[in-house]
Chimera marker file (.cmm) of the C-alpha trace (Angstrom):
<marker_set name="trace">
<marker id="1" x="-47.768" y="10.715" z="20.761" r="1" g="1" b="0" radius="0.5"/>
<marker id="2" x="-45.226" y="10.186" z="23.505" r="1" g="1" b="0" radius="0.5"/>
<marker id="3" x="-44.251" y="6.540" z="23.700" r="1" g="1" b="0" radius="0.5"/>
<marker id="4" x="-45.249" y="4.315" z="26.583" r="1" g="1" b="0" radius="0.5"/>
<marker id="5" x="-42.165" y="3.599" z="28.675" r="1" g="1" b="0" radius="0.5"/>
<marker id="6" x="-41.148" y="0.588" z="30.693" r="1" g="1" b="0" radius="0.5"/>
<marker id="7" x="-40.578" y="2.949" z="33.624" r="1" g="1" b="0" radius="0.5"/>
<marker id="8" x="-44.219" y="4.027" z="33.650" r="1" g="1" b="0" radius="0.5"/>
<marker id="9" x="-45.423" y="0.417" z="33.614" r="1" g="1" b="0" radius="0.5"/>
<marker id="10" x="-43.023" y="-0.569" z="36.410" r="1" g="1" b="0" radius="0.5"/>
<marker id="11" x="-44.106" y="2.461" z="38.468" r="1" g="1" b="0" radius="0.5"/>
<marker id="12" x="-47.696" y="1.273" z="38.228" r="1" g="1" b="0" radius="0.5"/>
<marker id="13" x="-46.587" y="-2.203" z="39.322" r="1" g="1" b="0" radius="0.5"/>
<marker id="14" x="-44.605" y="-0.900" z="42.264" r="1" g="1" b="0" radius="0.5"/>
<marker id="15" x="-47.714" y="0.533" z="43.858" r="1" g="1" b="0" radius="0.5"/>
<marker id="16" x="-46.532" y="4.104" z="43.345" r="1" g="1" b="0" radius="0.5"/>
<marker id="17" x="-49.991" y="5.087" z="42.168" r="1" g="1" b="0" radius="0.5"/>
<marker id="18" x="-51.887" y="3.099" z="44.821" r="1" g="1" b="0" radius="0.5"/>
<marker id="19" x="-55.481" y="2.053" z="44.177" r="1" g="1" b="0" radius="0.5"/>
<marker id="20" x="-55.730" y="4.592" z="41.379" r="1" g="1" b="0" radius="0.5"/>
<marker id="21" x="-52.871" y="2.759" z="39.674" r="1" g="1" b="0" radius="0.5"/>
<marker id="22" x="-54.908" y="-0.442" z="39.737" r="1" g="1" b="0" radius="0.5"/>
<marker id="23" x="-57.771" y="1.392" z="38.039" r="1" g="1" b="0" radius="0.5"/>
<marker id="24" x="-55.403" y="2.864" z="35.456" r="1" g="1" b="0" radius="0.5"/>
<marker id="25" x="-54.006" y="-0.607" z="34.745" r="1" g="1" b="0" radius="0.5"/>
<marker id="26" x="-57.507" y="-2.066" z="34.357" r="1" g="1" b="0" radius="0.5"/>
<marker id="27" x="-58.362" y="0.727" z="31.925" r="1" g="1" b="0" radius="0.5"/>
<marker id="28" x="-55.314" y="-0.199" z="29.790" r="1" g="1" b="0" radius="0.5"/>
<marker id="29" x="-56.483" y="-3.807" z="29.642" r="1" g="1" b="0" radius="0.5"/>
<marker id="30" x="-59.948" y="-2.603" z="28.642" r="1" g="1" b="0" radius="0.5"/>
<marker id="31" x="-58.529" y="-0.239" z="26.009" r="1" g="1" b="0" radius="0.5"/>
<marker id="32" x="-56.510" y="-2.994" z="24.348" r="1" g="1" b="0" radius="0.5"/>
<marker id="33" x="-59.425" y="-5.433" z="24.419" r="1" g="1" b="0" radius="0.5"/>
<marker id="34" x="-62.018" y="-2.909" z="23.226" r="1" g="1" b="0" radius="0.5"/>
<marker id="35" x="-59.905" y="-1.665" z="20.330" r="1" g="1" b="0" radius="0.5"/>
<marker id="36" x="-59.210" y="-5.161" z="19.006" r="1" g="1" b="0" radius="0.5"/>
<marker id="37" x="-56.156" y="-5.728" z="16.880" r="1" g="1" b="0" radius="0.5"/>
<marker id="38" x="-55.294" y="-3.046" z="14.422" r="1" g="1" b="0" radius="0.5"/>
<marker id="39" x="-53.906" y="-3.392" z="10.904" r="1" g="1" b="0" radius="0.5"/>
<marker id="40" x="-52.469" y="-6.853" z="11.450" r="1" g="1" b="0" radius="0.5"/>
<marker id="41" x="-50.376" y="-5.743" z="14.413" r="1" g="1" b="0" radius="0.5"/>
<marker id="42" x="-49.614" y="-8.265" z="17.115" r="1" g="1" b="0" radius="0.5"/>
<marker id="43" x="-52.199" y="-7.978" z="19.857" r="1" g="1" b="0" radius="0.5"/>
<marker id="44" x="-50.465" y="-6.849" z="23.057" r="1" g="1" b="0" radius="0.5"/>
<marker id="45" x="-51.339" y="-9.247" z="25.855" r="1" g="1" b="0" radius="0.5"/>
<marker id="46" x="-51.881" y="-7.006" z="28.869" r="1" g="1" b="0" radius="0.5"/>
<marker id="47" x="-51.498" y="-9.144" z="31.997" r="1" g="1" b="0" radius="0.5"/>
<marker id="48" x="-53.838" y="-8.827" z="34.963" r="1" g="1" b="0" radius="0.5"/>
<marker id="49" x="-51.004" y="-7.246" z="36.986" r="1" g="1" b="0" radius="0.5"/>
<marker id="50" x="-48.506" y="-4.686" z="35.717" r="1" g="1" b="0" radius="0.5"/>
<marker id="51" x="-45.081" y="-6.183" z="34.906" r="1" g="1" b="0" radius="0.5"/>
<marker id="52" x="-42.679" y="-5.807" z="37.811" r="1" g="1" b="0" radius="0.5"/>
<marker id="53" x="-39.432" y="-6.166" z="35.867" r="1" g="1" b="0" radius="0.5"/>
<marker id="54" x="-37.952" y="-3.646" z="33.475" r="1" g="1" b="0" radius="0.5"/>
<marker id="55" x="-37.495" y="-6.370" z="30.849" r="1" g="1" b="0" radius="0.5"/>
<marker id="56" x="-41.133" y="-7.507" z="30.806" r="1" g="1" b="0" radius="0.5"/>
<marker id="57" x="-42.371" y="-3.928" z="31.013" r="1" g="1" b="0" radius="0.5"/>
<marker id="58" x="-40.133" y="-3.038" z="28.076" r="1" g="1" b="0" radius="0.5"/>
<marker id="59" x="-41.579" y="-5.869" z="25.998" r="1" g="1" b="0" radius="0.5"/>
<marker id="60" x="-45.143" y="-4.744" z="26.685" r="1" g="1" b="0" radius="0.5"/>
<marker id="61" x="-44.279" y="-1.091" z="26.052" r="1" g="1" b="0" radius="0.5"/>
<marker id="62" x="-42.722" y="-2.035" z="22.697" r="1" g="1" b="0" radius="0.5"/>
<marker id="63" x="-45.863" y="-3.932" z="21.647" r="1" g="1" b="0" radius="0.5"/>
<marker id="64" x="-48.144" y="-1.057" z="22.698" r="1" g="1" b="0" radius="0.5"/>
<marker id="65" x="-45.999" y="1.504" z="20.879" r="1" g="1" b="0" radius="0.5"/>
<marker id="66" x="-45.789" y="-0.669" z="17.750" r="1" g="1" b="0" radius="0.5"/>
<marker id="67" x="-49.538" y="-1.048" z="17.633" r="1" g="1" b="0" radius="0.5"/>
<marker id="68" x="-49.987" y="2.688" z="18.189" r="1" g="1" b="0" radius="0.5"/>
<marker id="69" x="-47.702" y="3.301" z="15.213" r="1" g="1" b="0" radius="0.5"/>
<marker id="70" x="-49.973" y="1.207" z="13.014" r="1" g="1" b="0" radius="0.5"/>
<marker id="71" x="-53.374" y="2.319" z="14.305" r="1" g="1" b="0" radius="0.5"/>
<marker id="72" x="-53.997" y="6.076" z="14.699" r="1" g="1" b="0" radius="0.5"/>
<marker id="73" x="-57.222" y="5.557" z="16.674" r="1" g="1" b="0" radius="0.5"/>
<marker id="74" x="-55.445" y="3.261" z="19.120" r="1" g="1" b="0" radius="0.5"/>
<marker id="75" x="-52.570" y="5.766" z="19.324" r="1" g="1" b="0" radius="0.5"/>
<marker id="76" x="-54.962" y="8.568" z="20.293" r="1" g="1" b="0" radius="0.5"/>
<marker id="77" x="-56.653" y="6.450" z="22.967" r="1" g="1" b="0" radius="0.5"/>
<marker id="78" x="-53.293" y="5.227" z="24.276" r="1" g="1" b="0" radius="0.5"/>
<marker id="79" x="-52.028" y="8.805" z="24.538" r="1" g="1" b="0" radius="0.5"/>
<marker id="80" x="-55.006" y="9.721" z="26.720" r="1" g="1" b="0" radius="0.5"/>
<marker id="81" x="-54.303" y="6.666" z="28.862" r="1" g="1" b="0" radius="0.5"/>
<marker id="82" x="-50.588" y="7.573" z="29.160" r="1" g="1" b="0" radius="0.5"/>
<marker id="83" x="-51.397" y="11.091" z="30.336" r="1" g="1" b="0" radius="0.5"/>
<marker id="84" x="-53.729" y="9.752" z="33.034" r="1" g="1" b="0" radius="0.5"/>
<marker id="85" x="-51.146" y="7.177" z="34.116" r="1" g="1" b="0" radius="0.5"/>
<marker id="86" x="-48.350" y="9.769" z="34.223" r="1" g="1" b="0" radius="0.5"/>
<marker id="87" x="-50.526" y="12.044" z="36.359" r="1" g="1" b="0" radius="0.5"/>
<marker id="88" x="-51.315" y="9.225" z="38.812" r="1" g="1" b="0" radius="0.5"/>
<marker id="89" x="-47.690" y="8.199" z="39.138" r="1" g="1" b="0" radius="0.5"/>
<marker id="90" x="-46.659" y="11.826" z="39.714" r="1" g="1" b="0" radius="0.5"/>
<marker id="91" x="-49.435" y="12.424" z="42.271" r="1" g="1" b="0" radius="0.5"/>
<marker id="92" x="-50.782" y="9.057" z="43.461" r="1" g="1" b="0" radius="0.5"/>
<marker id="93" x="-53.471" y="10.430" z="45.751" r="1" g="1" b="0" radius="0.5"/>
<marker id="94" x="-54.405" y="13.373" z="43.599" r="1" g="1" b="0" radius="0.5"/>
<marker id="95" x="-53.792" y="15.606" z="46.604" r="1" g="1" b="0" radius="0.5"/>
<marker id="96" x="-52.031" y="18.898" z="46.244" r="1" g="1" b="0" radius="0.5"/>
<marker id="97" x="-49.700" y="19.934" z="49.023" r="1" g="1" b="0" radius="0.5"/>
<marker id="98" x="-48.449" y="23.498" z="49.251" r="1" g="1" b="0" radius="0.5"/>
<marker id="99" x="-45.597" y="24.389" z="51.544" r="1" g="1" b="0" radius="0.5"/>
<marker id="100" x="-44.738" y="27.957" z="52.375" r="1" g="1" b="0" radius="0.5"/>
<marker id="101" x="-41.508" y="28.640" z="54.142" r="1" g="1" b="0" radius="0.5"/>
<marker id="102" x="-39.391" y="31.629" z="54.953" r="1" g="1" b="0" radius="0.5"/>
<marker id="103" x="-39.480" y="34.470" z="57.373" r="1" g="1" b="0" radius="0.5"/>
<marker id="104" x="-41.029" y="37.869" z="57.487" r="1" g="1" b="0" radius="0.5"/>
<marker id="105" x="-39.528" y="40.790" z="55.760" r="1" g="1" b="0" radius="0.5"/>
<marker id="106" x="-39.287" y="44.206" z="57.370" r="1" g="1" b="0" radius="0.5"/>
<marker id="107" x="-38.145" y="47.503" z="55.920" r="1" g="1" b="0" radius="0.5"/>
<link id1="1" id2="2" r="1" g="1" b="0" radius="0.2"/>
<link id1="2" id2="3" r="1" g="1" b="0" radius="0.2"/>
<link id1="3" id2="4" r="1" g="1" b="0" radius="0.2"/>
<link id1="4" id2="5" r="1" g="1" b="0" radius="0.2"/>
<link id1="5" id2="6" r="1" g="1" b="0" radius="0.2"/>
<link id1="6" id2="7" r="1" g="1" b="0" radius="0.2"/>
<link id1="7" id2="8" r="1" g="1" b="0" radius="0.2"/>
<link id1="8" id2="9" r="1" g="1" b="0" radius="0.2"/>
<link id1="9" id2="10" r="1" g="1" b="0" radius="0.2"/>
<link id1="10" id2="11" r="1" g="1" b="0" radius="0.2"/>
<link id1="11" id2="12" r="1" g="1" b="0" radius="0.2"/>
<link id1="12" id2="13" r="1" g="1" b="0" radius="0.2"/>
<link id1="13" id2="14" r="1" g="1" b="0" radius="0.2"/>
<link id1="14" id2="15" r="1" g="1" b="0" radius="0.2"/>
<link id1="15" id2="16" r="1" g="1" b="0" radius="0.2"/>
<link id1="16" id2="17" r="1" g="1" b="0" radius="0.2"/>
<link id1="17" id2="18" r="1" g="1" b="0" radius="0.2"/>
<link id1="18" id2="19" r="1" g="1" b="0" radius="0.2"/>
<link id1="19" id2="20" r="1" g="1" b="0" radius="0.2"/>
<link id1="20" id2="21" r="1" g="1" b="0" radius="0.2"/>
<link id1="21" id2="22" r="1" g="1" b="0" radius="0.2"/>
<link id1="22" id2="23" r="1" g="1" b="0" radius="0.2"/>
<link id1="23" id2="24" r="1" g="1" b="0" radius="0.2"/>
<link id1="24" id2="25" r="1" g="1" b="0" radius="0.2"/>
<link id1="25" id2="26" r="1" g="1" b="0" radius="0.2"/>
<link id1="26" id2="27" r="1" g="1" b="0" radius="0.2"/>
<link id1="27" id2="28" r="1" g="1" b="0" radius="0.2"/>
<link id1="28" id2="29" r="1" g="1" b="0" radius="0.2"/>
<link id1="29" id2="30" r="1" g="1" b="0" radius="0.2"/>
<link id1="30" id2="31" r="1" g="1" b="0" radius="0.2"/>
<link id1="31" id2="32" r="1" g="1" b="0" radius="0.2"/>
<link id1="32" id2="33" r="1" g="1" b="0" radius="0.2"/>
<link id1="33" id2="34" r="1" g="1" b="0" radius="0.2"/>
<link id1="34" id2="35" r="1" g="1" b="0" radius="0.2"/>
<link id1="35" id2="36" r="1" g="1" b="0" radius="0.2"/>
<link id1="36" id2="37" r="1" g="1" b="0" radius="0.2"/>
<link id1="37" id2="38" r="1" g="1" b="0" radius="0.2"/>
<link id1="38" id2="39" r="1" g="1" b="0" radius="0.2"/>
<link id1="39" id2="40" r="1" g="1" b="0" radius="0.2"/>
<link id1="40" id2="41" r="1" g="1" b="0" radius="0.2"/>
<link id1="41" id2="42" r="1" g="1" b="0" radius="0.2"/>
<link id1="42" id2="43" r="1" g="1" b="0" radius="0.2"/>
<link id1="43" id2="44" r="1" g="1" b="0" radius="0.2"/>
<link id1="44" id2="45" r="1" g="1" b="0" radius="0.2"/>
<link id1="45" id2="46" r="1" g="1" b="0" radius="0.2"/>
<link id1="46" id2="47" r="1" g="1" b="0" radius="0.2"/>
<link id1="47" id2="48" r="1" g="1" b="0" radius="0.2"/>
<link id1="48" id2="49" r="1" g="1" b="0" radius="0.2"/>
<link id1="49" id2="50" r="1" g="1" b="0" radius="0.2"/>
<link id1="50" id2="51" r="1" g="1" b="0" radius="0.2"/>
<link id1="51" id2="52" r="1" g="1" b="0" radius="0.2"/>
<link id1="52" id2="53" r="1" g="1" b="0" radius="0.2"/>
<link id1="53" id2="54" r="1" g="1" b="0" radius="0.2"/>
<link id1="54" id2="55" r="1" g="1" b="0" radius="0.2"/>
<link id1="55" id2="56" r="1" g="1" b="0" radius="0.2"/>
<link id1="56" id2="57" r="1" g="1" b="0" radius="0.2"/>
<link id1="57" id2="58" r="1" g="1" b="0" radius="0.2"/>
<link id1="58" id2="59" r="1" g="1" b="0" radius="0.2"/>
<link id1="59" id2="60" r="1" g="1" b="0" radius="0.2"/>
<link id1="60" id2="61" r="1" g="1" b="0" radius="0.2"/>
<link id1="61" id2="62" r="1" g="1" b="0" radius="0.2"/>
<link id1="62" id2="63" r="1" g="1" b="0" radius="0.2"/>
<link id1="63" id2="64" r="1" g="1" b="0" radius="0.2"/>
<link id1="64" id2="65" r="1" g="1" b="0" radius="0.2"/>
<link id1="65" id2="66" r="1" g="1" b="0" radius="0.2"/>
<link id1="66" id2="67" r="1" g="1" b="0" radius="0.2"/>
<link id1="67" id2="68" r="1" g="1" b="0" radius="0.2"/>
<link id1="68" id2="69" r="1" g="1" b="0" radius="0.2"/>
<link id1="69" id2="70" r="1" g="1" b="0" radius="0.2"/>
<link id1="70" id2="71" r="1" g="1" b="0" radius="0.2"/>
<link id1="71" id2="72" r="1" g="1" b="0" radius="0.2"/>
<link id1="72" id2="73" r="1" g="1" b="0" radius="0.2"/>
<link id1="73" id2="74" r="1" g="1" b="0" radius="0.2"/>
<link id1="74" id2="75" r="1" g="1" b="0" radius="0.2"/>
<link id1="75" id2="76" r="1" g="1" b="0" radius="0.2"/>
<link id1="76" id2="77" r="1" g="1" b="0" radius="0.2"/>
<link id1="77" id2="78" r="1" g="1" b="0" radius="0.2"/>
<link id1="78" id2="79" r="1" g="1" b="0" radius="0.2"/>
<link id1="79" id2="80" r="1" g="1" b="0" radius="0.2"/>
<link id1="80" id2="81" r="1" g="1" b="0" radius="0.2"/>
<link id1="81" id2="82" r="1" g="1" b="0" radius="0.2"/>
<link id1="82" id2="83" r="1" g="1" b="0" radius="0.2"/>
<link id1="83" id2="84" r="1" g="1" b="0" radius="0.2"/>
<link id1="84" id2="85" r="1" g="1" b="0" radius="0.2"/>
<link id1="85" id2="86" r="1" g="1" b="0" radius="0.2"/>
<link id1="86" id2="87" r="1" g="1" b="0" radius="0.2"/>
<link id1="87" id2="88" r="1" g="1" b="0" radius="0.2"/>
<link id1="88" id2="89" r="1" g="1" b="0" radius="0.2"/>
<link id1="89" id2="90" r="1" g="1" b="0" radius="0.2"/>
<link id1="90" id2="91" r="1" g="1" b="0" radius="0.2"/>
<link id1="91" id2="92" r="1" g="1" b="0" radius="0.2"/>
<link id1="92" id2="93" r="1" g="1" b="0" radius="0.2"/>
<link id1="93" id2="94" r="1" g="1" b="0" radius="0.2"/>
<link id1="94" id2="95" r="1" g="1" b="0" radius="0.2"/>
<link id1="95" id2="96" r="1" g="1" b="0" radius="0.2"/>
<link id1="96" id2="97" r="1" g="1" b="0" radius="0.2"/>
<link id1="97" id2="98" r="1" g="1" b="0" radius="0.2"/>
<link id1="98" id2="99" r="1" g="1" b="0" radius="0.2"/>
<link id1="99" id2="100" r="1" g="1" b="0" radius="0.2"/>
<link id1="100" id2="101" r="1" g="1" b="0" radius="0.2"/>
<link id1="101" id2="102" r="1" g="1" b="0" radius="0.2"/>
<link id1="102" id2="103" r="1" g="1" b="0" radius="0.2"/>
<link id1="103" id2="104" r="1" g="1" b="0" radius="0.2"/>
<link id1="104" id2="105" r="1" g="1" b="0" radius="0.2"/>
<link id1="105" id2="106" r="1" g="1" b="0" radius="0.2"/>
<link id1="106" id2="107" r="1" g="1" b="0" radius="0.2"/>
</marker_set>
């Protein structure tokens, strides 16, 4: 599993992912709540809004990664969430834009 990074959480907070980012964030809150605490790990408190500072995002990322290290089922679900979040941050609207440039070639 790739770890959750503070940068990803801050990108979601910055609005980079738009409305889809809000949905992704809500799904993280649901994931943490639904899975309950695992193996005595500290329950990460996922705030209603993504953390806007690198420090707070780093603290949350550390808690999520620690819990994933102790609970394989949570780790698998968190990895799926991370992939979705990464995809939304990379392409917030989900649109694909192709650009073709250059001239014609003659022989």
